N, C-alpha and C positions, 0 to 999 in steps of 0.2 A: 659341799658345793664344790664342784671343780675349778680351779683357776686355771683360764685360759691362756694360753702363749699369744699374745698380743704383737708380737714382733711382725712387721709389714714382710711380705714374701719376698721383697728385693733385700731386705737385709738378713732373711735365714740363711747362715753360713752353709756352704756345701758338706761341711762336715761338723757335726756338731760340737767334736772336740777341739773346733778351731774358734769357737765361739769366743768373746770377750765381754768381760763383764763391763769393762767401761762404754766400749761399743753399744750394748745395751741400754746402759744409762743415758748416753748422749742420745739415743733415737728416743728417749723418752718411756722406756719399759722400765718394768721393775726387776729386781734379782731378789730371790727369795733364798735364804742360806738355813740349813740345818745345823743346830748347836751342838757340838761333839763336848761331852764331857768325862768320857769315860778313856781309858787306855788300849782299848780293844781294837785292833786293826780291823778284823773282820767288820765290827760295826760300821767303822769308817767307809770301810770300801762297798759294804752295801749301802749306806747312806749317798754316797757318791753317785750310785746308779739309779737312785729312786727319782731322778728329775729335778731336784735342788739345783740351782744354780752355784752356789757355793759352800763348803763347808765353814762354818765360823766354829774354830777351834779354841776352845776358852781355856786359858792359861791364867786367868784372872782369879776364877772362884772355883777351879777345879785342880785335880792333881796330876792333869797331862804336863809332860816334862818334854824336854827339848829332843829327847832323845824318841819319845813317841811322837812328835810332831813331824821328825823327819822319816820315821817311818810311815806315818799315813801320808806324805808327800809321796814317797817311793811307791807305796801300794795302790794309790789312786791315780798314779801317772797316767794319762792317756785317757783317764774317764770324764764324765762330763762336767764333774764339780771342781772348781777351783777351791784351791786351799787357802783360806786366810785365818790369822792368827791375832787373838785379843791379848794383847802384853798385860804385865802386872802393873806397870808404870810407867809414865811417858819420860823415856831418855833414850839417848841414841844407842847405848849399848844393848837395850831390851829389844829395840827394834833390829839392831844388827843382828841379832841370834839367830832372829825367828826368818828374818829375810835369807839369810846366808844358808838356811834349810831348803829355800825353794818357793815358800810362799808367794802368793799374788797380791796381798795386802796386808797390812798391819791396822789393827783398831786399837786405839790408845784411849784408856780409861780416864774419867776426870780431867778434861782438858777445861778448865776453869778460868783461864787468864790466856792473854796474848803470848806470853813466853812460851807457856807449855804448848800452844798451838805452833808456833815458829820450831820448837824442837820436834814435835811431830812432823810439821813439814818438811823441814830439812832432812830428817832422819832415814827417809824413804827415795832420796834423790841423792844421786852420785855429783861431785862438783862437776861444775860450779853452780849448779841450782841447789845444792844440797850438800851433805856431810857425811854422806855414807861411805864406809871403807870398802876397799876393794877384793876383799878377800871371799869371793863368793864361788869358790870352787865347786863345792856341792850343788848349790843352786844353779850352775851353770850345765850341770851333766843331767838334770832333769827338768829342766824349763821347756815350757810348751811350744815355744818358738823357735825356730833355727837359726843361726846368724849371730849378730852381735848380742849378746845377753844384756852389757850395760846399757845399750842404747832400748833394747826390749823392755828392760825392768823399768828404766824412766819412764817409757811411753806406757806402760800396762799397770804398774805397782797402784793399788790406791791406798790413799792416806785417809782412814777414817777414824774422825776426833767423836769422843762420846762427850755429850753435853748433860752432866746430871747433878749440879750442884747449882743453888740458888746464886751464889756470888758469880758464877760465869753470865748470868743475864745482864749485869752491868757492863761485861766486857765484850758481848756476843757480836757486836758490830765489828770490832778489831779481830776477834777471832774467825767469824766468817769471811773478813778480808785477807786473810793470810795465805800467801802463795804456798802452794804444794798441799794444801789440804782440799782433799776431794768431797767428803761427805761430812755432813753434820748430823750425826747419830743422836736422838734424844734418849737417852736412859730413863723412861718414864718413871722406873718404879725409885730409884735412887733420887731422882729429881723430885718426887712427891715427899720422900722421907726429908729430904733438905729443904723443902718449904713446909715440914711440920705437919704433913698430912699422913704420915705413917704408912705410905705405900698405897692409899686411897687413889684411885685412877678417875673417877667421874666427879670430878672438884673443880670450880671455876677457876681458884687460884693456878690451878696446875695447867688446865687449858690457855690461861692467859699468857703462861710461860711458854708453853709449846708455840702458841701462836706469836710470841716474841723471837723466838729461835728461828721459826719458819720464815718470817719475815726478813731476818738478816741473811738468812742461806739463800732465799730467793733474791735479793738485791745484790748478791756477790756471786750468783751463778753457782752455788755448791749444790750437791745433790742432797736430798734429805732422807733420814732414815729413822724408821723405830722399830719395836716390837711388834710383832703380829702374831696373834696366836690362833687364827684361823683364816679360811680362806675369807671370808665376808670380811674381815679386817683389813686383809691385803688388798682388796678391792675398793674396799671403802676410802682407805688410808691414799692408795693409789691414785684417786679422784683427788684428792686434798694435795696433792704436790709430792706425797711420799714415794721414794724407789727403792730404798736400800733397807730390805726386813730380814729381822732375825725372828727365825722361826722358831718350834719348839726344839726340846735336846731329843736327842736318841732315846733316852730314858722316857721323855715324855711320849713318844710314837709308839713304844712300848705298851705304856698304858692304855694309849688309846686304841691301839690293836687288841689289846686283851677284852676292852670293854666291846668291841664292836661283836666279838664272839660269846663272852660271857654272859652278856646283858639279854640276849634273846632268849638264853636258856633259864632266865631268871635267878643267874647267879650274879650277885653283886660284888663291886671290886672290894677287896680287904679294907676296912676303916680302921684298921688295928693300929694302936699305938705302939705296939710292941716293937722293937729293933732287931734286926738279925742278929744271930747270934755268932759273930765272926769279926 
């Protein structure tokens, strides 16, 4: 099922490259990100041309390095998709390292209390609103908007806090109220594990937790995000108030594409448990 771009005509930018993630979100539209887990720049460049609104560069669960992230920013400069990075931990220094490569947003994992939310919110803004350091020479050379980088970055960088632990539910109102936090993203898999559900998704306990997070986000006017594995899920979750979506990985797209070719030929995808010998 195709996902229609529902941005009103008067909101459509004259040049797609000038599109802003925040502008789409504020207009009530969704943004959809391709997850990048490998260090191949060709893959990232192709992913940035496919129509996704951003690349979710995965630096928590994959071997993508800081050097690779900078290469992705350079290689995709001027293309349609913005580059956003998920860092391994919530800290000023982890955010600083990726921001100074020129990313347009930072995704912080396991934001489970107000102190961590405050760190995330301050890490992505320059003083006096935040605590970001001013050594962004590389970022200024590849930033998408001309003029004053510091003002532009403060206006456009997205701060995404992932809610994925049961203990965050007790603090969710304070987390959602934190200045500088733009998106509350529900990590539904880890949240399920934290609730003792071993990753299962169709569980009332998980749905209740999601509703609690959703209510807090809407009360404090934060954008809501979650994973979406298909076009149908994007459209369904968007109707429920979610706007910021993590889509499949580039390797997942390869598997989906292989299925499109092989299955009509009666060739099933390999179910072998053998690992590659390299």
